C-alpha positions as CSV (number, residue, x, y, z in Angstrom):
1,M,19.6,33.0,4.9
2,P,15.8,32.5,5.0
3,M,14.3,29.1,5.5
4,T,14.1,26.9,2.4
5,V,10.7,25.9,0.9
6,E,11.2,22.3,2.1
7,E,11.8,23.5,5.6
8,M,8.7,25.6,5.4
9,K,6.7,22.6,4.2
10,R,7.8,20.6,7.2
11,Q,6.8,23.4,9.5
12,K,3.5,23.8,7.7
13,R,2.8,20.1,8.3
14,M,3.9,20.3,11.9
15,L,1.9,23.4,12.7
16,G,-1.2,22.4,10.7
17,Y,-1.2,25.7,8.8
18,T,-3.4,26.2,5.8
19,Y,-2.4,28.3,2.8
20,D,-4.8,30.9,4.0
21,K,-3.1,31.0,7.4
22,I,0.4,31.4,5.9
23,A,-0.8,34.2,3.6
24,E,-2.4,35.9,6.6
25,L,0.7,35.7,8.8
26,S,3.2,36.5,6.1
27,G,1.4,39.1,4.0
28,V,2.2,37.2,0.8
29,P,-0.8,36.9,-1.6
30,L,-2.6,33.5,-1.3
31,G,-2.1,32.7,-5.0
32,T,1.7,33.1,-4.6
33,V,1.7,31.0,-1.4
34,Q,-0.1,28.2,-3.3
35,K,2.2,28.3,-6.3
36,I,5.4,28.1,-4.1
37,F,4.2,25.3,-1.8
38,S,2.8,23.2,-4.7
39,G,6.0,23.6,-6.7
40,V,4.6,25.6,-9.6
41,T,7.1,28.4,-8.7
42,E,10.4,26.6,-8.5
43,S,12.6,29.5,-7.6
44,P,10.8,32.0,-5.4
45,R,12.3,35.5,-4.9
46,Y,14.5,36.1,-1.9
47,D,12.2,38.8,-0.4
48,T,9.2,36.5,-0.8
49,L,11.0,33.7,1.1
50,Q,11.9,36.2,3.8
51,A,8.2,37.3,4.1
52,L,7.0,33.6,4.2
53,E,9.5,32.8,6.9
54,K,7.7,35.3,9.3
55,A,4.7,33.0,9.3
56,F,6.7,30.2,10.8
57,K,9.3,32.0,12.9
58,S,6.7,34.1,14.8
59,Q,5.0,31.2,16.4
60,E,7.1,28.2,15.6
61,G,8.6,27.6,19.1
62,D,5.4,28.0,21.0
63,R,3.3,25.8,18.7
64,I,5.9,23.0,18.6
65,E,6.3,23.0,22.3
66,E,2.5,23.1,22.8
67,A,2.1,20.1,20.5
68,A,4.8,18.1,22.3
69,A,3.3,18.9,25.7
70,M,-0.2,17.8,24.5
71,Y,1.4,14.5,23.1
72,R,3.0,13.8,26.5
73,A,-0.2,14.5,28.3
74,R,-2.4,12.2,26.3
75,Q,-2.7,8.4,26.6
76,Q,-3.1,5.6,24.1
77,G,-6.5,5.7,22.5
78,N,-6.7,9.5,22.7
79,Y,-3.9,10.5,20.4
80,I,-4.8,12.6,17.3
81,I,-3.0,13.6,14.2
82,E,-1.4,16.7,15.9
83,D,0.3,14.2,18.2
84,Y,1.4,12.1,15.3
85,Y,3.0,15.1,13.6
86,A,4.7,16.0,16.9
87,L,6.6,12.7,16.9
88,P,10.4,12.9,16.3
89,E,11.2,12.7,12.6
90,D,13.3,9.6,13.1
91,R,10.4,7.7,14.8
92,R,8.4,5.6,12.4
93,A,4.8,5.1,13.5
94,E,1.1,4.8,12.6
95,L,-1.9,6.2,14.3
96,I,-4.9,4.0,14.3
97,D,-8.1,4.9,16.2
98,G,-6.2,7.1,18.6
99,I,-3.4,4.5,19.3
100,I,0.2,5.1,18.2
101,Y,1.9,1.9,16.8
102,D,5.7,2.0,16.4
103,M,7.0,0.5,13.2
104,S,10.4,-1.2,12.8
105,S,12.7,-0.5,9.9
106,P,11.8,-2.7,6.9
107,T,14.0,-5.5,5.8
108,S,15.6,-5.9,2.4
109,V,13.1,-8.6,1.5
110,H,10.2,-6.3,2.5
111,Q,11.5,-3.4,0.4
112,L,12.2,-5.5,-2.7
113,I,8.8,-7.2,-2.7
114,G,7.1,-3.8,-2.3
115,A,9.1,-2.2,-5.1
116,E,8.5,-5.2,-7.4
117,I,4.8,-5.1,-6.8
118,W,4.7,-1.3,-7.4
119,E,6.7,-1.7,-10.6
120,Q,4.3,-4.2,-12.1
121,L,1.3,-2.1,-11.1
122,K,2.9,1.0,-12.6
123,S,3.8,-0.8,-15.9
124,Y,0.2,-2.0,-16.3
125,I,-1.3,1.4,-15.5
126,R,1.0,3.3,-17.9
127,N,0.7,0.8,-20.7
128,S,-3.1,0.9,-20.4
129,K,-3.0,4.7,-20.1
130,G,-4.9,4.5,-16.8
131,K,-5.6,7.3,-14.4
132,C,-4.9,5.4,-11.2
133,V,-1.7,6.2,-9.3
134,P,0.5,3.5,-7.7
135,M,2.5,4.7,-4.6
136,L,4.9,3.3,-2.1
137,A,5.6,3.8,1.6
138,P,6.5,5.9,3.5
139,L,3.4,7.9,2.6
140,D,0.8,9.2,5.1
141,V,-2.8,8.1,4.4
142,Q,-5.5,9.8,6.4
143,L,-7.7,6.8,6.0
144,D,-11.0,7.8,7.7
145,C,-10.7,11.6,6.9
146,D,-10.6,12.2,10.7
147,D,-8.0,13.2,13.2
148,R,-7.6,9.7,14.9
149,T,-6.1,7.6,12.1
150,M,-3.0,8.0,9.9
151,V,-1.5,4.9,8.3
152,Q,1.4,4.1,5.9
153,P,0.5,1.1,3.7
154,D,3.4,-0.6,2.0
155,V,1.9,-0.3,-1.5
156,L,-1.2,1.5,-2.6
157,V,-3.2,2.5,-5.6
158,V,-5.4,5.6,-5.7
159,C,-7.7,6.1,-8.6
160,D,-9.4,9.3,-7.5
161,R,-6.5,11.8,-8.0
162,E,-8.3,14.5,-5.9
163,R,-7.5,12.4,-2.8
164,I,-3.8,12.8,-3.4
165,H,-2.5,15.9,-1.6
166,M,1.0,17.2,-1.4
167,N,1.7,15.6,2.0
168,C,-0.7,12.7,2.2
169,V,-3.5,10.7,0.7
170,Y,-6.9,11.9,2.1
171,G,-9.4,9.1,2.2
172,A,-9.3,5.4,1.4
173,P,-7.0,4.1,-1.4
174,D,-8.6,1.7,-3.9
175,F,-6.0,-0.9,-3.4
176,I,-3.6,-1.7,-0.6
177,V,-0.8,-4.2,-0.1
178,E,0.8,-4.9,3.3
179,I,4.0,-7.0,3.5
180,M,3.8,-8.9,6.7
181,S,6.5,-9.6,9.3
182,K,6.4,-11.4,12.6
183,T,5.9,-8.0,14.3
184,T,3.1,-6.8,12.0
185,R,1.2,-10.0,11.3
186,K,-1.5,-9.5,13.9
187,K,-2.0,-5.8,13.1
188,D,-2.1,-6.4,9.3
189,S,-4.4,-9.5,9.5
190,I,-6.9,-8.2,12.1
191,L,-6.7,-4.5,12.9
192,K,-5.8,-3.2,9.4
193,L,-8.1,-5.7,7.6
194,N,-11.1,-4.4,9.4
195,K,-10.0,-0.7,9.1
196,Y,-9.4,-1.0,5.4
197,M,-12.7,-2.8,4.8
198,N,-14.7,-0.3,6.8
199,A,-13.0,2.7,5.3
200,G,-14.0,1.7,1.7
201,V,-10.7,0.1,0.4
202,R,-11.8,-1.9,-2.6
203,E,-9.0,-4.6,-2.4
204,Y,-6.5,-5.6,0.2
205,W,-3.5,-7.9,-0.2
206,M,-1.4,-9.4,2.7
207,V,1.9,-10.7,1.4
208,D,3.8,-13.2,3.7
209,P,7.4,-13.4,2.6
210,E,8.1,-16.3,5.0
211,S,5.4,-18.6,3.6
212,R,5.4,-17.0,0.2
213,K,1.6,-16.8,0.3
214,V,-0.6,-13.9,-0.8
215,V,-4.0,-13.5,0.9
216,V,-6.4,-11.4,-1.2
217,Y,-9.5,-9.6,0.1
218,D,-11.5,-8.3,-2.9
219,F,-14.1,-6.3,-0.9
220,A,-15.6,-4.8,-4.1
221,H,-16.5,-8.1,-5.5
222,E,-17.2,-9.7,-2.1
223,E,-14.6,-12.4,-2.9
224,Y,-12.4,-13.1,0.1
225,P,-10.2,-14.5,1.3
226,V,-8.4,-16.1,-1.7
227,I,-5.0,-17.5,-1.0
228,Y,-2.3,-17.7,-3.7
229,G,1.2,-19.2,-3.6
230,G,4.6,-17.8,-4.4
231,E,4.6,-19.0,-8.0
232,D,1.3,-17.6,-8.9
233,K,0.3,-14.6,-11.0
234,V,-2.2,-12.9,-8.8
235,P,-5.0,-11.0,-10.6
236,V,-5.7,-7.4,-9.4
237,G,-9.5,-7.1,-8.8
238,I,-9.7,-3.4,-9.2
239,F,-8.5,-3.8,-12.8
240,E,-10.9,-6.7,-13.3
241,G,-8.1,-9.2,-13.4
242,E,-6.5,-7.7,-16.5
243,C,-3.4,-6.9,-14.4
244,K,-1.6,-9.8,-12.8
245,V,1.3,-9.5,-10.4
246,D,3.8,-12.3,-11.1
247,F,5.1,-13.5,-7.7
248,G,7.1,-16.2,-9.3
249,E,9.1,-13.6,-11.1
250,I,9.4,-11.6,-7.9
251,Y,10.8,-14.4,-5.8
252,E,13.0,-15.6,-8.6
253,Y,14.6,-12.2,-8.7
254,M,15.1,-12.3,-4.9
255,N,16.4,-15.9,-4.6
256,F,19.8,-14.7,-3.6
257,L,18.4,-13.4,-0.3
258,Y,16.9,-16.8,0.5
259,E,20.1,-18.8,-0.2
């Protein structure tokens, strides 16, 4: 059986292939390649899949081993996105300015807060028929559009849909939320704060489940930091305050975890 489309997508990401490169190696027309990998063609023909497979099978082993060897040879501060993609699939990490930061698995509190914030943002955007897109981790964000940084914000909103690609967001989101823990507090409040501000993120929230505080940096309106409590309805600056995230409702829903 030939590789599945999902398997090919993973190899495309690992090898850094463009649609043009896949078309060149497989002999499949570029338009067909684009339709299959974008999901427009949901059930590609068997012979087309066999042809596409050649693009990955021919050089797969050499390229993956080469990427892994390069990763082993580099040191912190010099890693690039190719090294990031060469990491084992079960290793959660971010790449920031050439440094790889390992990420622990999120807690139940972390996941519920992120999901609830996303749900309230999504409801507002849909009800107001907005064009912005709310998204959740894990999702790669190529923040600086270079090869030295790839982050995975907990919650993000992207208003320029051209920045949303099949495998990542390319460029700075408009709005980012990071849900802090003891292990991420320093990175979220210092390193990422500066990265997001310099990259052009319009608004950044740091949510602390332990203290139930929300620290808001509204870079676009030059209003920061503003600190809210766990009972507050926090206005979203990118929507001119018309959308408010109700943290009282969120924590009330989650009370069973704090008992």
